ZASE-758185 format. One record per residue (C-alpha): residue number from 1; residue in one letter; chain; y, x, z. Coordinates in steps of 0.02 Angstrom, whole numbers, plus 50000, padded with zeros to 5 digits. Layout:
BEGIN
(r NUM 'A' 'A' (Y X Z))
...
This chain:
BEGIN
(r 1 'M' 'A' (51884 48158 51661))
(r 2 'A' 'A' (52068 48204 51639))
(r 3 'K' 'A' (52105 48322 51497))
(r 4 'R' 'A' (52163 48497 51541))
(r 5 'D' 'A' (52334 48558 51496))
(r 6 'Y' 'A' (52326 48648 51327))
(r 7 'Y' 'A' (52421 48798 51394))
(r 8 'D' 'A' (52297 48814 51537))
(r 9 'V' 'A' (52153 48800 51413))
(r 10 'L' 'A' (52217 48950 51313))
(r 11 'G' 'A' (52277 49042 51468))
(r 12 'I' 'A' (52458 49059 51410))
(r 13 'N' 'A' (52629 48997 51466))
(r 14 'K' 'A' (52748 48880 51373))
(r 15 'S' 'A' (52855 49024 51311))
(r 16 'A' 'A' (52708 49105 51219))
(r 17 'S' 'A' (52745 49156 51040))
(r 18 'K' 'A' (52642 49102 50889))
(r 19 'D' 'A' (52553 49269 50887))
(r 20 'E' 'A' (52512 49255 51072))
(r 21 'I' 'A' (52443 49079 51047))
(r 22 'K' 'A' (52335 49139 50903))
(r 23 'K' 'A' (52276 49292 51000))
(r 24 'A' 'A' (52227 49185 51150))
(r 25 'Y' 'A' (52131 49064 51039))
(r 26 'R' 'A' (52041 49204 50948))
(r 27 'K' 'A' (51980 49276 51111))
(r 28 'L' 'A' (51908 49109 51169))
(r 29 'A' 'A' (51837 49066 50998))
(r 30 'L' 'A' (51743 49230 50991))
(r 31 'K' 'A' (51673 49200 51164))
(r 32 'Y' 'A' (51621 49018 51147))
(r 33 'H' 'A' (51583 48996 50961))
(r 34 'P' 'A' (51417 48902 50936))
(r 35 'D' 'A' (51347 49038 50824))
(r 36 'K' 'A' (51355 49157 50972))
(r 37 'T' 'A' (51308 49040 51113))
(r 38 'K' 'A' (51156 48968 51023))
(r 39 'G' 'A' (51165 48785 51075))
(r 40 'D' 'A' (51243 48804 51247))
(r 41 'K' 'A' (51327 48634 51270))
(r 42 'S' 'A' (51451 48697 51399))
(r 43 'S' 'A' (51510 48836 51283))
(r 44 'E' 'A' (51518 48715 51137))
(r 45 'E' 'A' (51634 48600 51236))
(r 46 'K' 'A' (51744 48747 51283))
(r 47 'F' 'A' (51752 48799 51100))
(r 48 'K' 'A' (51806 48622 51050))
(r 49 'E' 'A' (51932 48617 51191))
(r 50 'A' 'A' (52008 48784 51137))
(r 51 'S' 'A' (52011 48730 50954))
(r 52 'E' 'A' (52099 48568 51001))
(r 53 'A' 'A' (52229 48663 51103))
(r 54 'Y' 'A' (52257 48787 50961))
(r 55 'H' 'A' (52272 48647 50833))
(r 56 'V' 'A' (52415 48571 50931))
(r 57 'L' 'A' (52507 48724 50995))
(r 58 'S' 'A' (52498 48822 50832))
(r 59 'D' 'A' (52598 48688 50741))
(r 60 'E' 'A' (52784 48681 50784))
(r 61 'K' 'A' (52800 48493 50766))
(r 62 'R' 'A' (52642 48451 50864))
(r 63 'K' 'A' (52690 48579 50998))
(r 64 'T' 'A' (52862 48498 51019))
(r 65 'N' 'A' (52784 48326 51038))
(r 66 'Y' 'A' (52658 48393 51163))
(r 67 'D' 'A' (52790 48484 51265))
(r 68 'Q' 'A' (52890 48321 51275))
(r 69 'F' 'A' (52753 48190 51300))
(r 70 'G' 'A' (52596 48287 51346))
(r 71 'H' 'A' (52427 48216 51291))
(r 72 'A' 'A' (52508 48044 51271))
(r 73 'A' 'A' (52591 48108 51112))
(r 74 'F' 'A' (52425 48093 51021))
(r 75 'E' 'A' (52346 47941 51100))
(r 76 'G' 'A' (52308 47798 50979))
(r 77 'S' 'A' (52372 47889 50825))
(r 78 'A' 'A' (52317 47824 50658))
(r 79 'G' 'A' (52240 47929 50520))
(r 80 'G' 'A' (52087 48039 50515))
(r 81 'G' 'A' (51939 48058 50629))
(r 82 'Q' 'A' (51954 48055 50817))
(r 83 'G' 'A' (51870 48223 50826))
(r 84 'F' 'A' (51946 48297 50984))
(r 85 'G' 'A' (52012 48180 51116))
(r 86 'G' 'A' (52083 48040 51009))
(r 87 'F' 'A' (52224 48123 50911))
(r 88 'D' 'A' (52232 48145 50722))
(r 89 'F' 'A' (52111 48288 50696))
(r 90 'N' 'A' (52021 48266 50530))
(r 91 'A' 'A' (51900 48377 50434))
(r 92 'S' 'A' (52040 48467 50344))
(r 93 'S' 'A' (52122 48513 50510))
(r 94 'F' 'A' (51961 48585 50578))
(r 95 'S' 'A' (51933 48680 50416))
(r 96 'D' 'A' (52104 48763 50438))
(r 97 'I' 'A' (52060 48821 50614))
(r 98 'F' 'A' (51886 48876 50562))
(r 99 'E' 'A' (51956 48976 50416))
(r 100 'D' 'A' (52090 49054 50524))
(r 101 'F' 'A' (51961 49106 50652))
(r 102 'F' 'A' (51837 49181 50531))
(r 103 'G' 'A' (51960 49242 50401))
(r 104 'D' 'A' (52072 49344 50516))
(r 105 'F' 'A' (51932 49407 50626))
(r 106 'G' 'A' (51827 49458 50477))
(r 107 'G' 'A' (51968 49563 50411))
(r 108 'G' 'A' (52059 49428 50314))
(r 109 'Q' 'A' (52019 49327 50161))
(r 110 'G' 'A' (52055 49478 50054))
(r 111 'T' 'A' (51908 49568 50133))
(r 112 'S' 'A' (51793 49422 50094))
(r 113 'R' 'A' (51849 49420 49913))
(r 114 'R' 'A' (51832 49607 49896))
(r 115 'S' 'A' (51655 49593 49961))
(r 116 'S' 'A' (51614 49462 49831))
(r 117 'N' 'A' (51691 49575 49697))
(r 118 'R' 'A' (51563 49710 49734))
(r 119 'G' 'A' (51490 49794 49581))
(r 120 'N' 'A' (51312 49764 49523))
(r 121 'D' 'A' (51167 49869 49586))
(r 122 'L' 'A' (51076 49970 49453))
(r 123 'R' 'A' (50895 50022 49431))
(r 124 'Y' 'A' (50835 50184 49353))
(r 125 'D' 'A' (50652 50233 49330))
(r 126 'V' 'A' (50607 50415 49365))
(r 127 'N' 'A' (50441 50485 49304))
(r 128 'I' 'A' (50367 50637 49390))
(r 129 'N' 'A' (50195 50717 49396))
(r 130 'L' 'A' (50082 50737 49548))
(r 131 'E' 'A' (50127 50919 49574))
(r 132 'E' 'A' (50312 50873 49581))
(r 133 'A' 'A' (50273 50735 49706))
(r 134 'Y' 'A' (50179 50865 49810))
(r 135 'K' 'A' (50319 50995 49812))
(r 136 'G' 'A' (50474 50885 49795))
(r 137 'I' 'A' (50597 50909 49654))
(r 138 'E' 'A' (50779 50890 49604))
(r 139 'K' 'A' (50807 50776 49455))
(r 140 'N' 'A' (50962 50754 49349))
(r 141 'V' 'A' (50990 50570 49313))
(r 142 'K' 'A' (51101 50513 49170))
(r 143 'Y' 'A' (51141 50329 49150))
(r 144 'S' 'A' (51271 50210 49078))
(r 145 'T' 'A' (51374 50103 49195))
(r 146 'F' 'A' (51543 50021 49222))
(r 147 'K' 'A' (51662 50143 49306))
(r 148 'K' 'A' (51831 50116 49387))
(r 149 'C' 'A' (51970 50120 49258))
(r 150 'S' 'A' (52065 50284 49274))
(r 151 'S' 'A' (52227 50208 49206))
(r 152 'C' 'A' (52248 50067 49332))
(r 153 'L' 'A' (52133 50138 49468))
(r 154 'G' 'A' (52031 49978 49465))
(r 155 'S' 'A' (52173 49854 49495))
(r 156 'G' 'A' (52171 49784 49318))
(r 157 'A' 'A' (52362 49789 49312))
(r 158 'A' 'A' (52461 49901 49194))
(r 159 'K' 'A' (52537 50058 49267))
(r 160 'G' 'A' (52697 50018 49362))
(r 161 'S' 'A' (52645 49838 49396))
(r 162 'K' 'A' (52525 49757 49517))
(r 163 'P' 'A' (52431 49593 49537))
(r 164 'V' 'A' (52528 49449 49612))
(r 165 'K' 'A' (52468 49314 49730))
(r 166 'C' 'A' (52397 49162 49642))
(r 167 'G' 'A' (52517 49017 49669))
(r 168 'Y' 'A' (52386 48884 49636))
(r 169 'C' 'A' (52278 48932 49786))
(r 170 'A' 'A' (52411 49027 49885))
(r 171 'G' 'A' (52305 49185 49875))
(r 172 'R' 'A' (52153 49106 49958))
(r 173 'G' 'A' (52042 49114 49804))
(r 174 'K' 'A' (51983 48938 49844))
(r 175 'V' 'A' (52057 48764 49835))
(r 176 'R' 'A' (52014 48612 49940))
(r 177 'T' 'A' (52012 48429 49894))
(r 178 'N' 'A' (51990 48285 50016))
(r 179 'Q' 'A' (51865 48148 49979))
(r 180 'G' 'A' (51876 48028 50123))
(r 181 'F' 'A' (51825 48115 50282))
(r 182 'F' 'A' (51750 48263 50188))
(r 183 'T' 'A' (51841 48414 50122))
(r 184 'I' 'A' (51768 48502 49970))
(r 185 'Q' 'A' (51809 48685 49943))
(r 186 'Q' 'A' (51793 48762 49770))
(r 187 'T' 'A' (51833 48925 49682))
(r 188 'C' 'A' (52011 48926 49618))
(r 189 'P' 'A' (52009 48889 49430))
(r 190 'Q' 'A' (52168 48988 49400))
(r 191 'C' 'A' (52120 49156 49475))
(r 192 'S' 'A' (51928 49137 49473))
(r 193 'G' 'A' (51921 49165 49660))
(r 194 'Y' 'A' (52015 49331 49665))
(r 195 'G' 'A' (52170 49258 49748))
(r 196 'E' 'A' (52276 49363 49630))
(r 197 'K' 'A' (52332 49353 49451))
(r 198 'I' 'A' (52377 49494 49334))
(r 199 'G' 'A' (52537 49464 49237))
(r 200 'N' 'A' (52535 49630 49143))
(r 201 'P' 'A' (52353 49684 49114))
(r 202 'C' 'A' (52302 49864 49092))
(r 203 'K' 'A' (52275 49902 48907))
(r 204 'N' 'A' (52137 50027 48941))
(r 205 'C' 'A' (52021 49901 49027))
(r 206 'S' 'A' (52101 49736 48968))
(r 207 'G' 'A' (52133 49689 49149))
(r 208 'N' 'A' (51951 49707 49205))
(r 209 'G' 'A' (51985 49859 49315))
(r 210 'K' 'A' (51831 49948 49247))
(r 211 'V' 'A' (51767 50026 49086))
(r 212 'Q' 'A' (51596 50074 49024))
(r 213 'G' 'A' (51550 50256 49035))
(r 214 'N' 'A' (51412 50380 49075))
(r 215 'E' 'A' (51368 50442 49248))
(r 216 'N' 'A' (51272 50599 49292))
(r 217 'V' 'A' (51199 50628 49466))
(r 218 'T' 'A' (51076 50752 49538))
(r 219 'V' 'A' (50953 50679 49662))
(r 220 'K' 'A' (50831 50768 49775))
(r 221 'I' 'A' (50661 50682 49771))
(r 222 'P' 'A' (50572 50726 49934))
(r 223 'K' 'A' (50395 50790 49938))
(r 224 'G' 'A' (50265 50658 49975))
(r 225 'V' 'A' (50342 50516 49873))
(r 226 'D' 'A' (50214 50392 49809))
(r 227 'D' 'A' (50208 50284 49655))
(r 228 'G' 'A' (50336 50145 49678))
(r 229 'T' 'A' (50442 50237 49807))
(r 230 'R' 'A' (50622 50176 49798))
(r 231 'I' 'A' (50771 50291 49829))
(r 232 'R' 'A' (50944 50215 49857))
(r 233 'L' 'A' (51103 50306 49805))
(r 234 'S' 'A' (51245 50216 49892))
(r 235 'G' 'A' (51399 50180 49786))
(r 236 'K' 'A' (51323 50248 49625))
(r 237 'G' 'A' (51304 50079 49542))
(r 238 'E' 'A' (51432 49981 49442))
(r 239 'A' 'A' (51614 49984 49496))
(r 240 'G' 'A' (51678 49828 49583))
(r 241 'S' 'A' (51811 49712 49515))
(r 242 'K' 'A' (51990 49701 49582))
(r 243 'G' 'A' (51965 49826 49722))
(r 244 'G' 'A' (51784 49779 49759))
(r 245 'S' 'A' (51663 49913 49816))
(r 246 'N' 'A' (51538 49996 49700))
(r 247 'G' 'A' (51359 49936 49690))
(r 248 'D' 'A' (51211 50051 49727))
(r 249 'L' 'A' (51092 50144 49613))
(r 250 'Y' 'A' (50906 50122 49650))
(r 251 'L' 'A' (50784 50251 49584))
(r 252 'F' 'A' (50605 50191 49565))
(r 253 'I' 'A' (50478 50332 49565))
(r 254 'S' 'A' (50331 50325 49445))
(r 255 'I' 'A' (50195 50459 49458))
(r 256 'E' 'A' (50092 50506 49307))
(r 257 'N' 'A' (49902 50505 49312))
(r 258 'H' 'A' (49828 50676 49348))
(r 259 'S' 'A' (49690 50758 49245))
(r 260 'I' 'A' (49586 50804 49400))
(r 261 'F' 'A' (49650 50719 49556))
(r 262 'K' 'A' (49660 50537 49602))
(r 263 'R' 'A' (49775 50485 49743))
(r 264 'S' 'A' (49760 50353 49879))
(r 265 'E' 'A' (49910 50361 49996))
(r 266 'E' 'A' (49909 50536 50072))
(r 267 'N' 'A' (49730 50580 50020))
(r 268 'L' 'A' (49668 50655 49857))
(r 269 'Y' 'A' (49498 50633 49774))
(r 270 'Y' 'A' (49403 50708 49631))
(r 271 'E' 'A' (49225 50716 49567))
(r 272 'L' 'A' (49139 50885 49555))
(r 273 'P' 'A' (49000 50898 49424))
(r 274 'V' 'A' (48853 51002 49487))
(r 275 'S' 'A' (48697 51050 49390))
(r 276 'F' 'A' (48527 50982 49441))
(r 277 'S' 'A' (48466 51156 49491))
(r 278 'D' 'A' (48623 51198 49595))
(r 279 'A' 'A' (48610 51031 49689))
(r 280 'T' 'A' (48426 51068 49720))
(r 281 'L' 'A' (48437 51251 49767))
(r 282 'G' 'A' (48613 51252 49841))
(r 283 'T' 'A' (48764 51354 49787))
(r 284 'T' 'A' (48944 51402 49827))
(r 285 'V' 'A' (49084 51348 49710))
(r 286 'E' 'A' (49272 51368 49699))
(r 287 'V' 'A' (49370 51206 49686))
(r 288 'P' 'A' (49555 51180 49643))
(r 289 'S' 'A' (49684 51107 49763))
(r 290 'I' 'A' (49849 51020 49722))
(r 291 'D' 'A' (49952 51167 49789))
(r 292 'G' 'A' (49884 51273 49646))
(r 293 'G' 'A' (49762 51370 49754))
(r 294 'K' 'A' (49573 51378 49764))
(r 295 'S' 'A' (49451 51337 49903))
(r 296 'K' 'A' (49269 51385 49919))
(r 297 'I' 'A' (49143 51252 49971))
(r 298 'K' 'A' (48959 51276 50006))
(r 299 'I' 'A' (48843 51150 49928))
(r 300 'P' 'A' (48683 51150 50033))
(r 301 'A' 'A' (48511 51147 49951))
(r 302 'G' 'A' (48455 50970 49919))
(r 303 'T' 'A' (48630 50895 49905))
(r 304 'Q' 'A' (48614 50718 49839))
(r 305 'H' 'A' (48715 50636 49703))
(r 306 'G' 'A' (48871 50553 49778))
(r 307 'K' 'A' (48880 50667 49929))
(r 308 'Q' 'A' (49062 50688 49986))
(r 309 'F' 'A' (49144 50841 50060))
(r 310 'R' 'A' (49315 50843 50146))
(r 311 'L' 'A' (49444 50983 50145))
(r 312 'K' 'A' (49563 50944 50288))
(r 313 'G' 'A' (49749 50960 50254))
(r 314 'K' 'A' (49726 50988 50067))
(r 315 'G' 'A' (49795 50818 50017))
(r 316 'M' 'A' (49974 50756 49991))
(r 317 'P' 'A' (50114 50782 50117))
(r 318 'L' 'A' (50169 50629 50215))
(r 319 'L' 'A' (50345 50576 50170))
(r 320 'R' 'A' (50473 50657 50287))
(r 321 'R' 'A' (50337 50716 50405))
(r 322 'N' 'A' (50260 50888 50425))
(r 323 'L' 'A' (50084 50820 50401))
(r 324 'F' 'A' (49960 50821 50257))
(r 325 'G' 'A' (49818 50711 50200))
(r 326 'D' 'A' (49645 50773 50152))
(r 327 'L' 'A' (49554 50816 49992))
(r 328 'Y' 'A' (49387 50728 49963))
(r 329 'I' 'A' (49262 50802 49839))
(r 330 'R' 'A' (49119 50692 49777))
(r 331 'I' 'A' (48965 50777 49703))
(r 332 'I' 'A' (48908 50713 49534))
(r 333 'T' 'A' (48734 50782 49494))
(r 334 'Q' 'A' (48712 50813 49309))
(r 335 'V' 'A' (48535 50775 49250))
(r 336 'P' 'A' (48494 50877 49093))
(r 337 'T' 'A' (48468 50770 48938))
(r 338 'S' 'A' (48422 50906 48813))
(r 339 'L' 'A' (48287 51030 48867))
(r 340 'T' 'A' (48218 51185 48786))
(r 341 'K' 'A' (48028 51201 48770))
(r 342 'R' 'A' (48024 51324 48915))
(r 343 'Q' 'A' (48132 51211 49027))
(r 344 'K' 'A' (48017 51067 48991))
(r 345 'E' 'A' (47861 51170 49034))
(r 346 'I' 'A' (47939 51223 49201))
(r 347 'L' 'A' (47986 51045 49246))
(r 348 'E' 'A' (47813 50980 49201))
(r 349 'E' 'A' (47737 51112 49313))
(r 350 'F' 'A' (47860 51064 49451))
(r 351 'N' 'A' (47816 50881 49429))
(r 352 'T' 'A' (47630 50919 49450))
(r 353 'I' 'A' (47663 51009 49613))
(r 354 'E' 'A' (47782 50872 49670))
(r 355 'T' 'A' (47651 50736 49636))
(r 356 'S' 'A' (47524 50825 49745))
(r 357 'K' 'A' (47649 50835 49886))
(r 358 'P' 'A' (47775 50693 49859))
(r 359 'D' 'A' (47944 50680 49941))
(r 360 'P' 'A' (47930 50579 50106))
(r 361 'I' 'A' (48065 50456 50055))
(r 362 'I' 'A' (47987 50424 49884))
(r 363 'K' 'A' (47813 50411 49961))
(r 364 'S' 'A' (47873 50286 50091))
(r 365 'F' 'A' (47955 50176 49960))
(r 366 'F' 'A' (47799 50160 49852))
(r 367 'E' 'A' (47689 50126 50003))
(r 368 'K' 'A' (47803 49980 50047))
(r 369 'A' 'A' (47800 49921 49866))
(r 370 'K' 'A' (47607 49920 49864))
(r 371 'K' 'A' (47602 49814 50022))
(r 372 'F' 'A' (47726 49693 49943))
(r 373 'W' 'A' (47620 49676 49786))
(r 374 'K' 'A' (47462 49644 49889))
(r 375 'R' 'A' (47551 49502 49983))
(r 376 'S' 'A' (47605 49427 49819))
């Protein structure tokens, strides 16, 4: 199939300027790039066709040859790979187009470098108690970090001067070397990937653009946080290098063990010790709740050891929701271990009565046990 005219491919006329050629290519590259079209062969071919056209028309010498001889100007040429239609279009050429497309559209190579110069994220552990987790609290956090140098405002260059473009990599921050068909790209050894060099470094920060100092922030810890909750403070981490953005500060919440309550997500639990006589006869007791108040619960006569009562809405608040968990109270019956003579006499009398009229559950168990022994 005959190759289309490169000007038609990009949708421009022969008098188009360099900027118009680049703009037309960008538009098509965005539309048909394989990362966006996810394997669509037709779009992939259109992307290659547009890249080929841009490769030729963006270069003054190639454009002049094409305007004079058309596609015949590149037929049978020696050199690199025959990547697009038989003209000299090697890996380095494609890398140039690829970099132009992604570099300019992504905001330029400078943007990419500034992103890589982002400061480190920091971690700070915050300890609070259960009551503070219930109510929410403001905490003052003090920590050491690298801050932007106030003398050079983070540039690393002395006052009155500024960084200059690295001549070794032409400001790209990376250098390429060809090894046969392949092109290897590496961080520039002269500027360490910044694309700039500082001729007159700032004395305050020795050209680093940042100095160590102390930071002090107040953070609001919301009610309902749980052990291990992470809070992110954007831009409160280390300062970036050479104009890079600050990292973030991450606060990790640790909640101390409570003397009464145990927590499981939004619910609270504790064990309530009850005397043998109160569990037997029944009683009413006041129990504490995490909000500092008291609640009355009725323990019915005959309450068994391990019985659990629930107080709805008396647990922990759910994070960023106007809902609360529940409070669960487990009865622990305390069997007396040291009896007075009179207590012992009363219990022996009670035991005599109990034996003559045993509890149905106890009676049933021993009847089953007797039948088991007879079978054995």
